[in-house]
N, CA and C atoms as an extended XYZ file, in Angstrom:
219
Properties=species:S:1:pos:R:3:atomname:S:1:resname:S:1:resid:I:1 pbc="F F F"
N       -11.287      -11.308       -6.188 N   UNK     1
C       -10.092      -12.128       -6.097 CA  UNK     1
C       -10.460      -13.429       -5.392 C   UNK     1
N       -10.065      -14.558       -5.927 N   UNK     2
C       -10.418      -15.841       -5.329 CA  UNK     2
C        -9.492      -16.172       -4.178 C   UNK     2
N        -9.881      -17.178       -3.395 N   UNK     3
C        -9.058      -17.584       -2.260 CA  UNK     3
C        -7.745      -18.202       -2.717 C   UNK     3
N        -7.667      -18.646       -3.972 N   UNK     4
C        -6.434      -19.241       -4.474 CA  UNK     4
C        -5.416      -18.189       -4.895 C   UNK     4
N        -5.835      -16.986       -5.194 N   UNK     5
C        -4.933      -15.921       -5.608 CA  UNK     5
C        -5.161      -14.727       -4.691 C   UNK     5
N        -4.631      -14.808       -3.488 N   UNK     6
C        -4.890      -13.808       -2.465 CA  UNK     6
C        -3.633      -13.026       -2.134 C   UNK     6
N        -3.823      -11.857       -1.555 N   UNK     7
C        -2.719      -11.076       -1.021 CA  UNK     7
C        -3.214      -10.438        0.276 C   UNK     7
N        -2.726      -10.954        1.395 N   UNK     8
C        -3.117      -10.449        2.705 CA  UNK     8
C        -2.056      -10.861        3.704 C   UNK     8
N        -2.184      -10.382        4.946 N   UNK     9
C        -1.186      -10.717        5.957 CA  UNK     9
C        -1.772      -11.622        7.031 C   UNK     9
N        -0.885      -12.451        7.558 N   UNK    10
C        -1.170      -13.301        8.709 CA  UNK    10
C        -0.054      -13.063        9.721 C   UNK    10
N        -0.208      -13.615       10.893 N   UNK    11
C         0.876      -13.656       11.868 CA  UNK    11
C         1.476      -15.057       11.797 C   UNK    11
N         2.733      -15.155       11.448 N   UNK    12
C         3.414      -16.437       11.323 CA  UNK    12
C         4.519      -16.501       12.366 C   UNK    12
N         4.333      -17.370       13.342 N   UNK    13
C         5.285      -17.499       14.447 CA  UNK    13
C         5.612      -16.138       15.058 C   UNK    13
N         4.556      -15.317       15.244 N   UNK    14
C         4.701      -14.036       15.914 CA  UNK    14
C         5.154      -12.885       15.027 C   UNK    14
N         5.390      -13.144       13.743 N   UNK    15
C         5.848      -12.112       12.816 CA  UNK    15
C         4.812      -11.923       11.710 C   UNK    15
N         4.690      -10.695       11.209 N   UNK    16
C         3.794      -10.455       10.090 CA  UNK    16
C         4.351      -11.142        8.839 C   UNK    16
N         3.464      -11.816        8.098 N   UNK    17
C         3.864      -12.538        6.891 CA  UNK    17
C         2.793      -12.309        5.836 C   UNK    17
N         3.219      -11.970        4.626 N   UNK    18
C         2.282      -11.709        3.546 CA  UNK    18
C         2.048      -12.966        2.725 C   UNK    18
N         0.781      -13.324        2.592 N   UNK    19
C         0.362      -14.408        1.701 CA  UNK    19
C         0.105      -13.746        0.353 C   UNK    19
N         0.833      -14.154       -0.639 N   UNK    20
C         0.679      -13.587       -1.980 CA  UNK    20
C         0.586      -14.745       -2.961 C   UNK    20
N        -0.607      -15.198       -3.183 N   UNK    21
C        -0.819      -16.356       -4.054 CA  UNK    21
C        -1.757      -17.337       -3.392 C   UNK    21
N        -1.445      -18.605       -3.534 N   UNK    22
C        -2.275      -19.684       -3.001 CA  UNK    22
C        -2.359      -19.573       -1.483 C   UNK    22
N        -3.579      -19.501       -0.950 N   UNK    23
C        -3.792      -19.303        0.488 CA  UNK    23
C        -4.024      -20.603        1.246 C   UNK    23
N        -3.829      -21.743        0.609 N   UNK    24
C        -3.995      -23.016        1.300 CA  UNK    24
C        -2.752      -23.330        2.141 C   UNK    24
N        -2.954      -23.996        3.264 N   UNK    25
C        -1.868      -24.329        4.178 CA  UNK    25
C        -0.739      -25.102        3.496 C   UNK    25
N        -1.018      -26.130        2.674 N   UNK    26
C         0.094      -26.836        2.027 CA  UNK    26
C         0.962      -25.914        1.153 C   UNK    26
N         0.362      -24.918        0.529 N   UNK    27
C         1.131      -23.974       -0.289 CA  UNK    27
C         2.063      -23.137        0.588 C   UNK    27
N         1.585      -22.736        1.773 N   UNK    28
C         2.439      -21.998        2.702 CA  UNK    28
C         3.614      -22.855        3.132 C   UNK    28
N         3.347      -24.101        3.493 N   UNK    29
C         4.429      -24.992        3.913 CA  UNK    29
C         5.445      -25.176        2.793 C   UNK    29
N         4.967      -25.261        1.564 N   UNK    30
C         5.872      -25.409        0.425 CA  UNK    30
C         6.722      -24.144        0.240 C   UNK    30
N         6.093      -22.961        0.333 N   UNK    31
C         6.851      -21.709        0.211 CA  UNK    31
C         7.919      -21.596        1.293 C   UNK    31
N         7.621      -22.114        2.469 N   UNK    32
C         8.572      -22.065        3.581 CA  UNK    32
C         9.570      -23.221        3.524 C   UNK    32
N         9.426      -24.086        2.533 N   UNK    33
C        10.276      -25.262        2.335 CA  UNK    33
C        10.266      -26.182        3.561 C   UNK    33
N         9.058      -26.413        4.075 N   UNK    34
C         8.872      -27.311        5.212 CA  UNK    34
C         8.134      -28.550        4.749 C   UNK    34
N         8.625      -29.695        5.161 N   UNK    35
C         7.983      -30.952        4.799 CA  UNK    35
C         6.796      -31.197        5.715 C   UNK    35
N         5.666      -31.550        5.105 N   UNK    36
C         4.418      -31.727        5.864 CA  UNK    36
C         4.548      -32.721        7.003 C   UNK    36
N         5.302      -33.773        6.820 N   UNK    37
C         5.435      -34.795        7.848 CA  UNK    37
C         6.350      -34.410        8.992 C   UNK    37
N         7.044      -33.275        8.864 N   UNK    38
C         8.013      -32.858        9.870 CA  UNK    38
C         7.600      -31.609       10.632 C   UNK    38
N         6.316      -31.217       10.533 N   UNK    39
C         5.876      -30.003       11.203 CA  UNK    39
C         4.583      -30.247       11.982 C   UNK    39
N         4.364      -29.361       12.946 N   UNK    40
C         3.075      -29.286       13.644 CA  UNK    40
C         2.561      -27.867       13.402 C   UNK    40
N         1.267      -27.744       13.130 N   UNK    41
C         0.686      -26.442       12.794 CA  UNK    41
C        -0.470      -26.130       13.740 C   UNK    41
N        -0.480      -24.894       14.200 N   UNK    42
C        -1.566      -24.377       15.026 CA  UNK    42
C        -2.070      -23.106       14.348 C   UNK    42
N        -3.380      -23.001       14.185 N   UNK    43
C        -3.970      -21.795       13.609 CA  UNK    43
C        -4.992      -21.256       14.601 C   UNK    43
N        -4.797      -20.011       14.985 N   UNK    44
C        -5.684      -19.355       15.952 CA  UNK    44
C        -5.862      -20.197       17.210 C   UNK    44
N        -4.751      -20.708       17.712 N   UNK    45
C        -4.661      -21.480       18.950 CA  UNK    45
C        -5.335      -22.847       18.880 C   UNK    45
N        -5.554      -23.360       17.679 N   UNK    46
C        -6.123      -24.707       17.512 CA  UNK    46
C        -5.162      -25.533       16.662 C   UNK    46
N        -4.776      -26.681       17.186 N   UNK    47
C        -3.881      -27.572       16.444 CA  UNK    47
C        -4.624      -28.134       15.241 C   UNK    47
N        -3.946      -28.130       14.104 N   UNK    48
C        -4.529      -28.657       12.871 CA  UNK    48
C        -3.981      -30.063       12.652 C   UNK    48
N        -4.844      -31.086       12.653 N   UNK    49
C        -4.367      -32.441       12.375 CA  UNK    49
C        -3.774      -32.524       10.963 C   UNK    49
N        -2.675      -33.230       10.814 N   UNK    50
C        -1.974      -33.336        9.540 CA  UNK    50
C        -2.891      -33.774        8.405 C   UNK    50
N        -3.825      -34.672        8.673 N   UNK    51
C        -4.724      -35.161        7.614 CA  UNK    51
C        -5.657      -34.070        7.105 C   UNK    51
N        -5.778      -32.969        7.838 N   UNK    52
C        -6.670      -31.870        7.431 CA  UNK    52
C        -5.940      -30.725        6.727 C   UNK    52
N        -4.621      -30.773        6.641 N   UNK    53
C        -3.855      -29.669        6.055 CA  UNK    53
C        -4.388      -29.258        4.692 C   UNK    53
N        -4.699      -30.221        3.825 N   UNK    54
C        -5.133      -29.929        2.466 CA  UNK    54
C        -6.417      -29.131        2.377 C   UNK    54
N        -7.244      -29.195        3.405 N   UNK    55
C        -8.516      -28.479        3.389 CA  UNK    55
C        -8.490      -27.138        4.086 C   UNK    55
N        -7.323      -26.721        4.562 N   UNK    56
C        -7.228      -25.464        5.312 CA  UNK    56
C        -6.844      -24.320        4.384 C   UNK    56
N        -7.690      -23.286        4.373 N   UNK    57
C        -7.401      -22.059        3.635 CA  UNK    57
C        -7.172      -20.956        4.651 C   UNK    57
N        -6.025      -20.308        4.558 N   UNK    58
C        -5.700      -19.225        5.479 CA  UNK    58
C        -6.505      -17.987        5.144 C   UNK    58
N        -6.779      -17.198        6.201 N   UNK    59
C        -7.571      -15.976        6.051 CA  UNK    59
C        -6.802      -14.797        6.640 C   UNK    59
N        -7.104      -13.581        6.205 N   UNK    60
C        -6.426      -12.404        6.758 CA  UNK    60
C        -6.502      -12.384        8.284 C   UNK    60
N        -5.365      -12.114        8.902 N   UNK    61
C        -5.308      -12.006       10.351 CA  UNK    61
C        -5.122      -13.311       11.095 C   UNK    61
N        -5.135      -14.454       10.399 N   UNK    62
C        -4.910      -15.731       11.084 CA  UNK    62
C        -3.573      -15.693       11.818 C   UNK    62
N        -3.547      -16.337       12.973 N   UNK    63
C        -2.319      -16.478       13.751 CA  UNK    63
C        -1.854      -17.915       13.598 C   UNK    63
N        -0.771      -18.083       12.861 N   UNK    64
C        -0.260      -19.398       12.506 CA  UNK    64
C         1.051      -19.651       13.240 C   UNK    64
N         1.140      -20.777       13.895 N   UNK    65
C         2.376      -21.212       14.545 CA  UNK    65
C         2.783      -22.516       13.884 C   UNK    65
N         4.024      -22.576       13.410 N   UNK    66
C         4.533      -23.798       12.785 CA  UNK    66
C         5.776      -24.215       13.531 C   UNK    66
N         5.781      -25.446       13.980 N   UNK    67
C         6.948      -26.009       14.652 CA  UNK    67
C         7.538      -27.045       13.714 C   UNK    67
N         8.809      -26.879       13.399 N   UNK    68
C         9.523      -27.781       12.506 CA  UNK    68
C        10.354      -28.753       13.342 C   UNK    68
N        10.092      -30.038       13.189 N   UNK    69
C        10.835      -31.049       13.932 CA  UNK    69
C        12.139      -31.343       13.223 C   UNK    69
N        13.230      -31.298       13.970 N   UNK    70
C        14.547      -31.553       13.406 CA  UNK    70
C        15.163      -32.721       14.143 C   UNK    70
N        15.629      -33.706       13.402 N   UNK    71
C        16.278      -34.862       14.007 CA  UNK    71
C        17.774      -34.616       14.127 C   UNK    71
N        18.367      -35.333       14.990 N   UNK    72
C        19.819      -35.198       15.169 CA  UNK    72
C        20.378      -36.456       15.814 C   UNK    72
N        21.646      -36.463       15.925 N   UNK    73
C        22.187      -37.671       16.499 CA  UNK    73
C        23.577      -37.578       16.883 C   UNK    73
């Protein structure tokens, strides 16, 4: 099975989450309906710079924290 068509679990914001399909970070953000410019991502306690999102492939057991910025007024 290739890294693009995977089925495994990660920890997403402290909860178990199953990756079923594309294992790249942008695909996860899209599945979660989060806009890339409005989030901060940490994987295994390391902040991922936004310009690197496209090159990140998630792996089984990764601990992913996503913070979604919300504006208000």
